C-alpha positions in Angstrom: -95.8 48.0 -138.0 -93.7 48.1 -134.8 -95.7 49.2 -131.9 -94.5 51.6 -129.3 -92.5 50.3 -126.4 -94.4 50.4 -123.1 -93.3 53.2 -120.6 -91.9 50.7 -118.3 -89.5 49.0 -121.0 -87.7 52.3 -122.0 -84.5 53.6 -120.9 -84.4 57.4 -120.2 -81.6 59.7 -120.2 -82.2 61.7 -116.9 -80.6 64.6 -118.4 -81.3 65.0 -122.4 -84.9 63.2 -122.2 -84.2 61.0 -124.8 -85.1 57.1 -124.6 -84.7 53.9 -126.0 -86.2 50.4 -125.4 -85.1 48.3 -122.4 -85.8 44.6 -121.7 -89.0 43.6 -120.0 -88.3 41.2 -117.1 -89.9 37.8 -117.9 -91.5 38.1 -114.2 -92.3 41.8 -114.6 -95.7 41.8 -112.6 -93.6 40.1 -109.5 -90.5 41.9 -109.9 -91.1 44.7 -106.9 -91.8 41.7 -104.6 -88.9 39.6 -105.9 -86.7 42.8 -105.2 -87.4 42.8 -101.6 -87.3 39.4 -101.1 -84.1 39.1 -103.1 -82.5 41.2 -100.2 -84.1 39.3 -97.4 -83.6 35.7 -98.7 -79.9 36.1 -100.0 -79.1 38.4 -97.2 -76.4 40.2 -99.3 -79.0 43.4 -100.6 -81.4 45.1 -98.9 -83.6 47.4 -100.7 -85.1 50.2 -99.0 -86.6 53.7 -99.7 -86.6 57.1 -97.5 -90.3 58.1 -97.6 -92.5 60.6 -96.0 -93.4 58.0 -93.6 -89.9 56.9 -92.8 -87.6 54.2 -93.6 -89.4 51.4 -95.4 -88.1 48.2 -97.5 -88.8 48.8 -101.3 -92.3 47.8 -102.2 -93.3 47.1 -98.7 -95.0 48.7 -95.8 -93.8 48.2 -92.0 -90.8 48.7 -89.9 -87.6 47.7 -91.8 -85.9 47.1 -88.5 -86.5 43.5 -88.5 -85.3 42.4 -91.8 -82.3 44.3 -91.5 -81.4 42.7 -88.3 -81.8 39.4 -89.8 -79.6 40.5 -92.7 -77.3 41.9 -90.3 -77.4 38.5 -88.2 -76.7 36.5 -91.3 -74.0 38.4 -92.6 -72.3 38.3 -89.0 -72.5 34.5 -88.9 -70.7 34.3 -92.2 -67.1 33.3 -92.2 -66.2 36.7 -93.7 -67.7 39.5 -92.0 -68.0 42.4 -94.2 -69.3 46.1 -93.8 -72.5 47.1 -94.4 -72.4 49.5 -97.8 -75.2 52.0 -98.4 -75.8 53.3 -101.9 -77.6 56.5 -102.8 -78.4 57.5 -106.3 -79.1 61.1 -107.8 -81.1 63.2 -109.5 -84.3 62.2 -111.7 -84.9 58.9 -109.8 -87.7 58.2 -107.5 -88.4 54.7 -106.1 -91.6 53.0 -107.6 -91.9 55.3 -110.7 -92.4 53.3 -113.5 -89.8 54.8 -115.7 -87.4 56.3 -113.2 -87.2 53.7 -110.2 -83.6 53.5 -109.1 -84.4 49.9 -108.2 -84.7 48.9 -111.6 -81.6 50.5 -112.9 -78.3 51.4 -110.7 -79.3 50.0 -107.8 -80.9 46.8 -109.3 -79.1 43.4 -109.6 -79.6 43.0 -113.5 -77.1 42.3 -115.8 -79.6 42.5 -118.9 -80.5 46.2 -118.9 -80.2 47.7 -122.2 -79.6 51.2 -120.8 -76.0 51.8 -121.1 -75.7 54.0 -117.8 -77.7 51.5 -115.7 -74.5 49.4 -114.4 -75.8 47.5 -111.5 -73.7 49.2 -108.3 -74.8 46.1 -105.9 -72.8 43.4 -108.5 -69.9 45.9 -108.7 -69.5 46.0 -105.6 -69.9 42.6 -104.6 -73.1 42.7 -102.4 -75.3 40.2 -104.3 -75.8 36.6 -102.7 -72.5 34.8 -103.0 -70.4 38.2 -103.1 -67.1 37.0 -102.0 -66.6 39.9 -99.7 -69.2 39.4 -96.9 -70.6 42.9 -97.1 -74.4 43.7 -96.6 -75.6 46.1 -99.3 -78.4 48.6 -98.5 -79.8 50.1 -101.8 -81.5 53.3 -100.7 -84.0 55.0 -102.9 -85.3 58.7 -102.3 -87.6 60.8 -103.8 -85.4 62.8 -106.5 -87.5 64.0 -109.2 -89.2 67.2 -109.9 -87.2 70.7 -110.5 -83.8 70.7 -109.4 -84.9 73.1 -106.8 -87.3 70.6 -105.1 -84.6 67.7 -105.4 -81.8 69.7 -104.1 -84.1 70.8 -100.9 -85.5 67.0 -100.7 -82.1 65.8 -100.7 -80.9 67.7 -97.5 -84.0 66.3 -95.7 -83.2 63.0 -96.8 -80.2 63.1 -95.1 -82.4 62.6 -91.7 -83.2 59.4 -93.1 -80.1 58.4 -94.1 -78.8 59.3 -90.4 -81.6 57.3 -88.6 -80.2 53.9 -91.1 -77.0 54.4 -90.1 -77.8 54.7 -86.4 -80.2 51.8 -86.6 -77.6 49.9 -88.0 -75.4 50.5 -85.1 -77.9 49.9 -82.8 -78.5 46.3 -84.1 -74.7 45.6 -84.8 -72.5 48.1 -82.6 -69.5 46.6 -84.0 -70.1 46.8 -87.7 -68.5 49.1 -90.1 -70.9 51.1 -92.3 -69.7 53.0 -95.4 -71.6 54.6 -98.3 -71.3 55.5 -102.0 -73.3 58.2 -103.6 -73.5 60.3 -106.9 -74.5 63.7 -108.0 -77.6 64.9 -105.4 -77.0 61.4 -103.5 -73.8 63.5 -102.1 -75.6 66.0 -100.6 -77.6 63.2 -98.8 -74.5 61.8 -97.0 -73.1 65.0 -96.4 -76.5 66.1 -94.6 -76.4 63.0 -92.5 -73.0 63.4 -91.2 -73.8 66.0 -88.8 -76.7 64.0 -87.2 -74.8 60.7 -86.4 -72.4 59.7 -83.7 -68.9 60.0 -84.3 -67.3 56.9 -86.0 -70.6 56.1 -87.3 -69.7 56.2 -91.1 -66.4 54.9 -91.7 -65.3 55.7 -95.5 -67.9 57.4 -98.2 -67.2 57.8 -101.8 -68.6 60.8 -103.5 -69.3 60.6 -107.1 -69.6 63.9 -108.9 -70.8 66.0 -105.9 -73.8 68.3 -106.6 -73.1 70.3 -103.6 -71.1 73.4 -102.4 -67.9 73.4 -100.9 -68.8 75.0 -97.9 -72.0 72.7 -97.0 -69.1 69.9 -97.5 -66.6 71.3 -95.4 -68.9 72.3 -92.7 -70.2 68.4 -92.9 -67.0 66.8 -92.7 -66.1 69.3 -89.7 -68.8 67.8 -87.6 -67.8 64.7 -84.7 -68.9 62.0 -87.2 -67.2 63.8 -90.4 -64.0 64.5 -88.7 -63.8 60.7 -88.1 -64.8 59.5 -91.4 -62.6 59.5 -94.6 -64.3 60.6 -97.5 -62.9 60.5 -101.3 -64.6 62.7 -103.5 -64.1 61.6 -107.1 -64.5 64.1 -109.9 -63.7 64.9 -113.5 -63.8 67.6 -116.4 -66.1 65.6 -118.1 -68.7 66.6 -115.6 -67.7 70.4 -115.7 -71.0 71.3 -117.5 -73.0 70.0 -114.7 -71.4 71.7 -112.1 -71.4 74.9 -114.1 -75.2 74.4 -114.3 -75.6 74.1 -110.7 -74.0 77.2 -109.8 -76.2 79.0 -112.1 -79.5 77.7 -111.0 -78.7 76.7 -106.8 -77.6 79.9 -104.9 -74.5 79.5 -102.9 -74.5 79.1 -98.8 -71.9 81.8 -98.7 -71.4 84.4 -101.7 -68.6 83.6 -103.7 -68.5 79.6 -103.0 -68.2 77.1 -105.7 -69.2 73.7 -106.1 -67.3 70.9 -104.6 -65.2 69.9 -107.8 -64.0 73.9 -107.8 -63.9 74.7 -104.2 -63.0 71.5 -102.0 -59.9 71.8 -100.0 -58.4 68.4 -99.4 -57.8 67.5 -95.9 -56.8 64.3 -93.3 -60.5 63.2 -93.7 -60.7 64.5 -97.5 -59.4 63.6 -100.6 -60.1 64.3 -104.2 -59.6 61.9 -107.0 -59.3 63.5 -110.3 -60.3 61.1 -113.2 -59.4 63.2 -116.1 -55.7 63.5 -114.8 -53.2 61.3 -116.7 -50.9 61.5 -113.6 -53.6 60.3 -111.4 -54.6 57.7 -114.0 -51.0 56.4 -113.8 -50.3 56.6 -110.2 -53.8 54.4 -109.7 -52.4 51.7 -112.3 -49.1 51.6 -110.0 -51.3 51.3 -106.9 -53.2 48.2 -108.7 -56.1 50.0 -109.7 -56.0 50.8 -113.1 -58.9 53.0 -114.3 -59.6 53.6 -118.1 -59.0 57.3 -119.6 -62.0 59.6 -120.1 -64.0 58.6 -123.1 -66.3 61.3 -123.6 -66.0 65.2 -123.5 -69.3 65.6 -121.1 -70.6 62.9 -119.1 -72.4 63.1 -115.8 -71.8 59.5 -115.0 -68.2 58.7 -115.9 -67.3 58.3 -112.0 -69.3 55.0 -112.2 -69.3 54.1 -115.7 -65.4 54.1 -116.4 -63.8 50.5 -116.6 -62.0 50.1 -113.4 -63.6 52.8 -110.9 -65.6 50.1 -109.0 -63.0 47.7 -108.4 -61.3 50.7 -106.7 -64.3 51.6 -104.8 -64.8 47.9 -104.0 -61.2 47.8 -102.7 -62.1 51.2 -100.3 -64.7 49.3 -98.6 -62.3 46.4 -98.0 -60.2 45.8 -95.2 -57.1 47.1 -97.5 -59.6 50.4 -97.6 -57.8 52.5 -95.0 -54.3 52.0 -96.4 -55.8 52.6 -99.8 -57.2 55.7 -98.9 -54.3 57.0 -97.3 -52.3 56.4 -100.4 -54.9 58.2 -102.7 -54.8 61.2 -100.4 -51.0 61.7 -101.3 -51.9 61.9 -105.0 -52.0 65.4 -106.7 -53.1 66.3 -109.8 -51.0 68.1 -112.9 -51.5 71.7 -112.7 -54.4 72.6 -114.8 -55.1 75.0 -117.5 -57.8 77.4 -116.5 -60.1 78.3 -119.6 -63.1 80.8 -119.2 -66.6 79.3 -118.7 -68.9 80.2 -121.8 -72.1 82.1 -120.7 -74.0 79.3 -122.0 -73.1 75.6 -122.8 -74.5 74.5 -126.0 -76.5 71.3 -126.3 -77.1 71.0 -122.4 -80.7 71.3 -121.1 -81.1 73.0 -118.0 -81.5 71.5 -114.5 -85.3 70.6 -114.2 -86.2 72.2 -117.4 -88.1 70.8 -120.3 -85.2 68.8 -121.9 -84.8 66.7 -118.6 -86.6 63.6 -118.1 
């Protein structure tokens, strides 16, 4: 008889609560230590966490400034001096959790993960040792478990930790560009950090399926740092049920406000990329960045799972990024057909409800 998989060997769906086996690393007992040392020795990826005690290297105590300075110095001495790319996960992850640690999932460097949603962001962005872009990646974990209300509030507070990290990077290496990529509630973390950093401290940000209200986003983008940043918001109708849920469980900051995908207005520093629009996909192909059409009716993760999207994001963080952002900001979706939203969305567990994992 087959025995049950140990908890740490299963891949959990962060919304439905379903799970299936994930591979057990050959050095499972040593993996947390190796995960941290990977960033120090390879000098291409640092794994860090935002904790109640402040910023920490993942799995280690103490001030992370020394390892960060060493990584910046090592990358700065490379033939190609790339930017720092900070990566932030969304809801239902928590560093060190045996089932839900982001450093074992999307922020890991693994290529053998059985969970179909566990695509390695560091590998896709080229911030692993030997990556050709000369970039330094920082995988920033934060405690995003609990109810959606708790996680939403915590995301706002975690913006302070991200702001301190960005400020520390510029203190240690003033000439280094810093970019960010975030998904879902991680978008709220980035937006919360913007008013707390110096103008020009954040170069470009890619915000995937942002779980935040438009008014909050516009206020952050109108801060001194926000006005100088260049922000791409990536959205799709595949994520519409999750936007619908957020509007029903989190009160807007202003009466009548909508979530980012429904109420965000493009500006000089903000562009929205509609991944479900055929005209946009055709234009991306013409720009040399083909992205696959949508593969599911409902998917909260398509903004980073769709074939082709990470090549686009990687290019945005490269030397051609400014010109590419300018080209993307000129893309306009086809007029959408408006359909009334249902009072309940069948088959979808509420945020933070019993069906979530």
